[in-house]
C-alpha positions in Angstrom: -117.1 15.8 97.9 -115.1 18.9 99.0 -113.6 17.4 101.2 -112.6 14.0 99.5 -110.9 16.0 96.6 -108.7 18.0 99.3 -108.0 14.9 100.7 -106.9 12.5 97.7 -104.6 15.5 96.1 -100.9 14.4 96.0 -101.8 10.7 96.3 -102.0 7.7 93.8 -105.6 7.7 93.9 -105.8 11.6 93.3 -103.2 10.9 89.9 -105.4 8.3 88.7 -108.9 10.2 89.2 -107.5 13.3 87.8 -105.8 11.4 85.0 -109.6 10.6 84.0 -111.2 14.1 84.6 -108.3 15.2 82.2 -109.1 12.7 79.8 -113.3 13.7 80.2 -112.3 17.0 80.0 -111.0 16.1 76.6 -113.6 14.7 75.2 -115.5 17.5 76.2 -113.6 20.1 75.2 -113.8 18.8 71.5 -118.0 18.5 71.7 -117.9 22.1 72.9 -116.1 23.3 70.4 -118.9 20.8 68.0 -121.2 23.0 69.6 -119.5 26.4 68.8 -119.6 25.7 65.5 -123.1 25.9 63.4 -125.4 27.7 61.4 -124.7 30.7 63.9 -121.9 33.0 64.1 -119.4 31.5 66.2 -119.1 34.2 69.1 -122.8 34.4 69.1 -123.0 30.9 70.4 -120.3 31.3 72.7 -122.0 34.8 74.4 -125.4 32.2 74.6 -123.5 29.8 76.3 -121.3 32.0 78.8 -124.7 33.5 79.3 -126.4 30.5 80.0 -124.1 29.0 82.3 -123.7 32.4 84.2 -127.3 32.1 84.7 -126.9 28.5 85.9 -124.0 29.0 88.2 -125.8 32.2 89.8 -127.9 30.2 92.5 -125.4 27.6 93.2 -123.0 30.7 93.8 -125.2 32.3 96.1 -127.0 29.4 97.8 -125.1 26.1 97.6 -121.3 26.8 98.0 -119.4 28.6 100.8 -119.1 32.4 100.3 -115.8 33.4 99.0 -113.2 34.9 101.3 -112.3 38.7 100.8 -108.7 36.9 100.1 -110.1 34.9 97.1 -112.7 37.8 95.3 -109.2 39.9 94.0 -108.1 36.0 92.7 -111.2 35.3 91.1 -111.6 39.0 89.3 -108.0 38.1 87.9 -109.4 34.9 86.2 -111.8 36.9 84.8 -109.4 39.4 83.5 -106.9 36.4 81.8 -110.2 35.1 80.4 -111.3 38.4 78.4 -107.7 38.5 76.9 -108.1 35.0 75.9 -111.3 35.1 74.3 -110.0 38.7 72.7 -107.3 36.4 70.9 -109.2 33.5 70.1 -111.2 35.9 68.2 -108.6 37.6 66.8 -106.7 34.4 65.6 -110.2 32.4 64.2 -110.8 35.9 62.0 -107.7 35.6 60.2 -106.7 32.2 59.5 -108.6 28.8 58.7 -110.1 26.7 62.0 -108.0 23.6 61.1 -105.0 25.2 60.4 -104.8 28.1 63.8 -107.0 25.6 66.2 -103.8 22.9 66.1 -101.1 25.9 66.9 -103.4 27.0 69.8 -103.6 23.3 71.1 -100.0 22.4 70.3 -98.4 25.7 72.1 -100.5 25.4 75.2 -99.3 22.5 76.8 -96.1 22.9 75.8 -96.0 26.1 77.6 -98.5 25.0 80.7 -95.3 22.3 81.4 -92.9 25.0 81.5 -95.5 27.2 83.4 -96.2 24.9 86.2 -92.7 24.1 86.6 -91.6 27.7 87.5 -95.0 28.6 89.5 -95.7 24.5 91.1 -92.4 23.3 91.0 -93.2 20.5 88.6 -90.8 18.4 87.2 -91.2 16.1 84.6 -88.4 13.4 83.2 -86.6 13.2 80.1 -89.2 10.3 78.8 -92.0 12.9 79.7 -90.3 15.4 77.8 -90.3 13.0 74.8 -93.9 12.3 75.3 -94.8 15.9 75.6 -92.8 17.0 72.3 -94.7 13.9 70.2 -98.1 15.1 71.7 -96.8 18.9 70.3 -95.3 17.5 67.1 -98.5 15.4 65.9 -100.7 18.5 67.1 -98.7 20.9 64.7 -98.1 18.1 62.0 -102.2 18.3 61.8 -101.7 22.1 61.6 -99.4 21.6 58.9 -101.1 18.9 56.9 -104.3 21.0 56.6 -102.3 24.4 55.8 -100.7 22.3 52.6 -104.9 22.1 51.6 -105.6 25.6 52.2 -106.8 27.5 49.4 -107.9 30.5 50.7 -106.9 32.6 53.4 -103.4 32.6 52.8 -103.1 36.6 52.6 -103.3 36.5 56.2 -102.0 33.4 57.4 -98.9 35.1 59.1 -100.8 37.3 61.6 -103.1 34.5 61.9 -100.5 31.9 63.0 -98.8 35.3 65.3 -102.2 35.0 67.6 -102.3 31.7 67.1 -99.1 31.3 69.1 -100.5 34.2 71.4 -103.7 32.4 72.3 -101.7 29.4 73.3 -99.6 30.7 75.6 -102.8 32.5 76.8 -104.4 28.9 77.7 -101.2 28.2 79.4 -101.8 31.4 81.3 -104.9 30.8 82.1 -104.6 26.9 82.7 -101.5 27.9 85.3 -103.5 30.7 86.8 -106.8 28.8 87.7 -104.6 26.0 88.8 -103.4 28.3 91.4 -106.5 30.2 92.1 -108.7 26.8 92.7 -106.1 26.1 95.6 -106.5 29.8 97.1 -110.3 28.5 97.9 -111.2 27.0 100.9 -114.0 24.9 98.9 -113.1 24.2 95.1 -116.4 24.7 94.4 -116.7 28.3 95.4 -113.9 28.8 93.0 -115.5 27.3 90.2 -118.9 28.3 90.7 -118.0 32.1 90.7 -115.5 32.0 87.9 -118.8 30.7 85.7 -120.5 34.1 87.3 -117.6 36.3 86.7 -117.2 34.8 83.2 -120.2 34.9 81.7 -120.5 38.8 81.5 -118.1 39.2 79.1 -118.9 37.6 75.6 -122.8 38.6 75.6 -122.2 42.3 76.5 -119.3 42.4 73.6 -121.5 40.9 71.3 -124.7 42.6 72.7 -125.4 44.8 69.1 -125.1 41.7 66.9 -127.6 39.6 69.8 -129.8 42.4 69.3 -130.2 41.9 65.4 -131.5 38.3 65.6 -134.5 37.5 64.5 -137.1 35.7 66.7 -136.8 32.0 64.6 -132.8 32.1 65.4 -133.6 32.8 69.0 -134.7 29.6 70.2 -132.2 27.4 68.5 -129.4 29.9 69.9 -131.0 29.2 73.0 -131.0 25.2 73.0 -127.7 25.8 71.7 -126.6 28.1 74.8 -128.2 25.9 77.4 -126.4 22.5 76.1 -123.0 24.2 75.4 -123.3 25.5 78.9 -124.2 21.8 80.5 -120.8 20.5 78.6 -119.2 24.0 79.7 -119.5 22.6 83.8 -118.6 19.4 82.7 -115.3 20.2 80.8 -113.9 23.6 82.5 -115.1 21.7 86.1 -112.7 18.7 85.1 -110.1 20.0 84.1 -109.6 22.7 87.3 -110.3 19.8 89.3 -107.9 17.5 87.8 -105.4 20.1 88.6 -106.5 20.6 92.0 -106.0 17.0 92.6 -102.8 16.2 90.6 -99.9 17.9 88.7 -100.8 20.8 86.3 -98.3 19.6 83.4 -100.1 16.3 83.0 -103.6 17.3 83.0 -102.6 20.3 80.7 -101.0 17.8 78.2 -104.1 15.0 78.6 -106.7 17.7 78.1 -105.2 18.6 74.4 -106.2 14.8 73.3 -109.1 16.9 71.9 -107.4 17.5 68.8 -107.8 13.6 68.4 -111.1 13.7 69.6 -112.7 16.4 67.7 -111.2 14.5 64.6 -113.0 11.3 65.6 -116.3 13.5 66.1 -115.7 14.8 62.8 -114.8 11.3 61.2 -117.8 9.5 63.1 -120.5 12.3 63.5 -119.9 14.2 60.4 -118.7 11.9 57.8 -115.2 13.9 57.4 -112.4 11.9 55.7 -109.4 11.1 58.2 -106.7 9.7 55.7 -103.4 8.1 56.5 -101.8 10.7 57.3 -104.0 12.6 60.0 -104.8 9.4 61.5 -100.9 8.6 61.3 -100.4 12.2 63.4 -103.4 11.6 65.7 -101.9 8.5 66.8 -98.9 10.3 67.2 -100.6 12.5 69.7 -102.3 9.6 71.5 -98.6 8.5 71.8 -97.1 11.5 73.5 -100.4 11.8 76.0 -99.3 7.8 77.1 -95.8 8.5 77.5 -96.4 11.2 79.8 -98.6 9.6 81.2 -97.5 6.6 82.6 -93.7 7.4 82.6 -93.9 9.8 85.3 
């Protein structure tokens, strides 16, 4: 499979495969966010997920994929460091602002920064119509944030710092997207990068939340462990899909398509959780989807 991925990179077939992978990553990212929420502290849930996918990835990294070259290890540790900073930024954002307000700001600023970074690092260029699509998508995501902001009753005293952290976290999303897309290109086998990334990325969050994890009661451990295993499987598919998409095709297009996760998240809330969407949110969701379609088909 690794040879096939390398073979179709940069081809029309590869572009179609990458688009499908990016959309799958968008849906799975929305599902991942839903799994991280729930009756547990979301950061304990994330710690359980990270620990689970680290334990699952370790035998794959040791036994099934080619061993990383000496040159790849610094690249992997660089990815680990960037994702640690991203997780801290994400925690700071969600600790200060309402999820429905700050999440669209993080996801809306991410693709804009990613497209700019991809132009600098990989020399990718969007045409004028594609830039219009980017602006439609970003505008729709920010519009969802503003819509939710108008309905906000609690937490307004910390809103300024929360929004600042949200924009900074969006920049970190773009940074790790661009860096990881560059990093996976440095590996002779893309699955070597992915397997060892999951092993290294699994270390920080369980260590950071170790004190809170140690205070869990026995009845809480079982459901949290189940959530961790399910979340790990979703994480494998979600992150693996977007990384392979950026390996096969343009990083900017994959980053934009992934942010349709905001639409999938709203649909999950409507269809599964019974949350009301309303005409305003439906219109903004349509705007996000339209922006992604413009970027995809105006290439």
